[in-house]
MARPAGU-574896 format. One line per field, with one value per residue (C-alpha): residue number from 1; x, y, z. Coordinates in steps of 0.5 Angstrom, whole numbers, plus 500, padded with zeros to 3 digits. Layout:
! MARPAGU-574896
keba = [NUM; ...]
xx = [X; ...]
yy = [Y; ...]
zz = [Z; ...]
END
This chain:
! MARPAGU-574896
keba = [1; 2; 3; 4; 5; 6; 7; 8; 9; 10; 11; 12; 13; 14; 15; 16; 17; 18; 19; 20; 21; 22; 23; 24; 25; 26; 27; 28; 29; 30; 31; 32; 33; 34; 35; 36; 37; 38; 39; 40; 41; 42; 43; 44; 45; 46; 47; 48; 49; 50; 51; 52; 53; 54; 55; 56; 57; 58; 59; 60; 61; 62; 63; 64; 65; 66; 67; 68; 69; 70; 71; 72; 73; 74; 75; 76; 77; 78; 79; 80; 81; 82; 83; 84; 85; 86; 87; 88; 89; 90; 91; 92; 93; 94; 95; 96; 97; 98; 99; 100; 101; 102; 103; 104; 105; 106; 107; 108; 109; 110; 111; 112; 113; 114; 115; 116; 117; 118; 119; 120; 121; 122; 123; 124; 125; 126; 127; 128; 129; 130; 131; 132; 133; 134; 135; 136; 137; 138; 139; 140; 141; 142; 143; 144; 145; 146; 147; 148; 149; 150; 151; 152; 153; 154; 155; 156; 157; 158; 159; 160; 161; 162; 163; 164; 165; 166; 167; 168; 169; 170; 171; 172; 173; 174; 175; 176; 177; 178; 179; 180; 181; 182; 183; 184; 185; 186; 187; 188; 189; 190; 191; 192; 193; 194; 195; 196; 197; 198; 199; 200; 201; 202; 203; 204; 205; 206; 207; 208; 209; 210; 211; 212; 213; 214; 215; 216; 217; 218; 219; 220; 221; 222; 223; 224; 225; 226; 227; 228; 229; 230; 231; 232; 233; 234; 235; 236; 237; 238; 239; 240; 241; 242; 243; 244; 245; 246; 247; 248; 249; 250; 251; 252; 253; 254; 255; 256; 257; 258; 259; 260; 261; 262; 263; 264; 265; 266; 267; 268; 269; 270; 271; 272; 273; 274; 275; 276; 277; 278; 279; 280; 281; 282; 283; 284; 285; 286; 287; 288; 289; 290; 291; 292; 293; 294; 295; 296; 297; 298; 299; 300; 301; 302; 303; 304; 305; 306; 307; 308; 309; 310; 311; 312; 313; 314; 315; 316; 317; 318; 319; 320; 321; 322; 323; 324; 325; 326; 327; 328; 329; 330; 331]
xx = [702; 702; 695; 692; 694; 691; 685; 684; 685; 682; 675; 669; 670; 662; 659; 665; 662; 655; 655; 659; 654; 648; 652; 654; 647; 645; 649; 648; 640; 639; 644; 641; 636; 642; 644; 650; 653; 659; 660; 658; 663; 664; 665; 659; 652; 648; 642; 641; 633; 634; 631; 635; 641; 648; 652; 651; 654; 660; 656; 651; 657; 660; 655; 653; 659; 660; 654; 659; 662; 669; 672; 669; 673; 679; 678; 675; 669; 675; 679; 672; 672; 679; 678; 672; 676; 681; 675; 673; 680; 681; 676; 677; 685; 683; 678; 679; 673; 671; 666; 662; 663; 662; 659; 655; 647; 645; 650; 647; 640; 642; 645; 639; 635; 641; 638; 632; 633; 636; 632; 626; 631; 632; 638; 642; 645; 652; 655; 657; 664; 662; 656; 661; 665; 661; 657; 664; 664; 657; 659; 664; 660; 655; 661; 663; 655; 654; 659; 658; 650; 653; 657; 652; 648; 652; 656; 655; 659; 659; 654; 649; 644; 645; 642; 635; 636; 631; 636; 639; 644; 642; 644; 641; 635; 635; 639; 635; 638; 634; 627; 629; 633; 628; 623; 627; 626; 619; 619; 615; 616; 621; 616; 612; 613; 614; 610; 612; 616; 618; 624; 623; 617; 622; 627; 622; 619; 626; 628; 621; 624; 631; 629; 625; 630; 635; 630; 629; 636; 638; 634; 636; 644; 648; 650; 647; 647; 654; 657; 653; 655; 659; 662; 665; 668; 670; 673; 677; 681; 685; 684; 692; 693; 689; 693; 688; 690; 688; 694; 695; 702; 701; 707; 702; 696; 693; 688; 682; 677; 675; 676; 672; 666; 665; 665; 659; 660; 664; 671; 675; 681; 682; 683; 686; 691; 697; 702; 698; 700; 694; 688; 683; 679; 674; 667; 672; 668; 673; 668; 675; 670; 676; 681; 677; 675; 683; 686; 693; 697; 699; 696; 691; 692; 689; 694; 693; 699; 703; 701; 698; 691; 687; 691; 689; 691; 689; 687; 683; 680; 678; 675; 670; 668; 666; 662; 659; 661; 663; 656; 658; 664; 660; 655]
yy = [816; 821; 824; 817; 814; 821; 820; 812; 814; 819; 817; 815; 806; 806; 810; 805; 799; 801; 802; 796; 792; 795; 793; 786; 784; 787; 782; 776; 777; 779; 777; 771; 775; 778; 770; 772; 767; 768; 762; 756; 756; 763; 765; 767; 766; 767; 761; 757; 757; 765; 764; 770; 768; 771; 766; 760; 759; 754; 750; 747; 745; 741; 738; 735; 733; 729; 725; 719; 713; 713; 709; 714; 719; 716; 716; 721; 724; 726; 730; 733; 735; 738; 742; 745; 747; 750; 755; 757; 759; 762; 767; 767; 769; 775; 778; 774; 775; 781; 776; 777; 785; 787; 782; 777; 778; 775; 780; 787; 784; 784; 791; 793; 791; 794; 801; 801; 799; 805; 810; 807; 809; 802; 801; 795; 790; 787; 781; 778; 775; 769; 768; 770; 764; 759; 761; 761; 754; 753; 755; 749; 744; 746; 746; 739; 737; 739; 735; 728; 729; 728; 724; 719; 719; 714; 711; 708; 711; 706; 701; 706; 706; 710; 718; 720; 723; 727; 731; 733; 738; 738; 746; 748; 745; 750; 756; 763; 765; 759; 763; 770; 771; 769; 773; 779; 776; 776; 768; 765; 758; 756; 759; 752; 746; 740; 734; 729; 726; 725; 728; 734; 736; 737; 740; 745; 746; 747; 752; 756; 757; 758; 764; 767; 766; 770; 776; 777; 776; 781; 786; 785; 784; 787; 781; 776; 770; 771; 768; 761; 762; 755; 759; 764; 757; 755; 761; 762; 755; 759; 766; 766; 765; 770; 776; 781; 782; 786; 787; 792; 795; 793; 799; 804; 801; 805; 801; 806; 801; 805; 798; 793; 799; 800; 792; 789; 783; 786; 782; 785; 782; 786; 792; 787; 783; 788; 782; 779; 782; 779; 780; 777; 772; 767; 772; 778; 781; 785; 791; 795; 799; 798; 802; 808; 808; 808; 815; 812; 813; 806; 802; 798; 797; 794; 791; 786; 783; 787; 793; 798; 799; 803; 805; 808; 816; 821; 826; 821; 819; 826; 827; 821; 823; 830; 827; 822; 816; 813; 814; 808; 810; 815; 809]
zz = [425; 432; 430; 427; 434; 438; 434; 436; 442; 444; 440; 443; 444; 445; 439; 434; 438; 437; 430; 428; 432; 428; 421; 424; 426; 420; 416; 420; 422; 414; 410; 407; 404; 399; 398; 404; 407; 411; 413; 418; 422; 425; 432; 435; 435; 428; 429; 423; 425; 423; 416; 414; 417; 413; 417; 422; 429; 430; 435; 431; 426; 431; 435; 428; 427; 434; 431; 430; 432; 437; 431; 425; 429; 427; 420; 416; 421; 425; 419; 418; 425; 425; 418; 422; 428; 423; 419; 427; 428; 421; 424; 430; 431; 428; 432; 439; 444; 441; 437; 443; 445; 438; 433; 437; 435; 442; 446; 441; 443; 451; 450; 447; 453; 457; 454; 455; 463; 464; 459; 465; 470; 473; 476; 475; 479; 481; 480; 487; 488; 490; 485; 480; 481; 481; 475; 471; 471; 468; 460; 461; 464; 458; 452; 455; 455; 447; 445; 450; 448; 441; 441; 446; 440; 437; 442; 449; 455; 461; 458; 458; 452; 446; 448; 444; 436; 438; 441; 435; 436; 444; 446; 440; 443; 449; 446; 447; 441; 437; 439; 440; 433; 428; 431; 428; 421; 423; 424; 430; 429; 434; 440; 440; 446; 440; 443; 437; 443; 450; 449; 444; 449; 455; 450; 448; 454; 457; 451; 453; 460; 458; 453; 459; 463; 458; 458; 464; 467; 461; 464; 471; 469; 464; 459; 463; 458; 456; 463; 461; 454; 451; 445; 450; 454; 446; 445; 451; 450; 443; 446; 447; 441; 438; 434; 438; 445; 451; 455; 462; 464; 472; 473; 471; 474; 481; 482; 481; 479; 473; 469; 473; 475; 467; 466; 464; 467; 473; 472; 478; 476; 471; 476; 482; 478; 477; 475; 469; 461; 458; 462; 457; 462; 460; 461; 458; 451; 449; 449; 451; 455; 461; 456; 455; 462; 464; 465; 465; 460; 457; 463; 458; 451; 446; 440; 434; 433; 438; 434; 439; 436; 442; 449; 455; 455; 461; 455; 452; 458; 460; 453; 454; 461; 459; 454; 459; 454; 461; 466; 470; 473; 477; 479]
END
């Protein structure tokens, strides 16, 4: 067991993550061609507008389920929503927010864009603390809106008229995944402005703008879109119940800051917080770069049902550092 533990702790976490990202990208992007469909409730972006998709994002399912009246919510529709949420949780509880760091196709594409920027010699921009804190709220606002607008298609809020059914799944109307992911299957049908109604015109135009911001933002800042992702907000609500955990022993922390420097979104709490044991925040993607960059034995630790899976060690840190895995530390 000690040899296995040493092998894992001294391993190249970035290389392992890259392999998993490629394999899951192929599965979720092209699984449909082999008649593979994982589920319609998976906790990551796998767009149904991609004709070759091997699974479907839960966000579109929950929007469709809330296309119902308040009266129906208290009956069979409410039970269907709970069943859908239950299946989502079955998937989520095993990987926690590692769905973002290891599986999400949109996240993988952003990492590829980061790699392109690095090869071109452009230095990445960091997130300012004040802006970072303000941005955190957007994902929750979008989560509330996608549910609220869906409900407003069949219900009246404060005497206001119902929302147009042309909104369909409101978040999917503006999600960059709807335009970007089908491109990898050779489908350009979503790169259009829909003039069939005023609502579809506005929403499809907005989607083109958001897609442009996604591509430019991902080039300028690491994992730019992840800060606004309503799926990340939904995941965080249940993250404390997941089997996979990222924990910290504050007594062993020297606040060297390596962990926050390699973090793609620059989460400062992971370095500064020496009190909390569970350090998964709403912006954390559980990519585990922080663990690989920590030189203090057992300070940061990945566990599954409390069993250590990947732990910070001095030996592992220097092996990875000598191999230049964590070049970001030097920046």
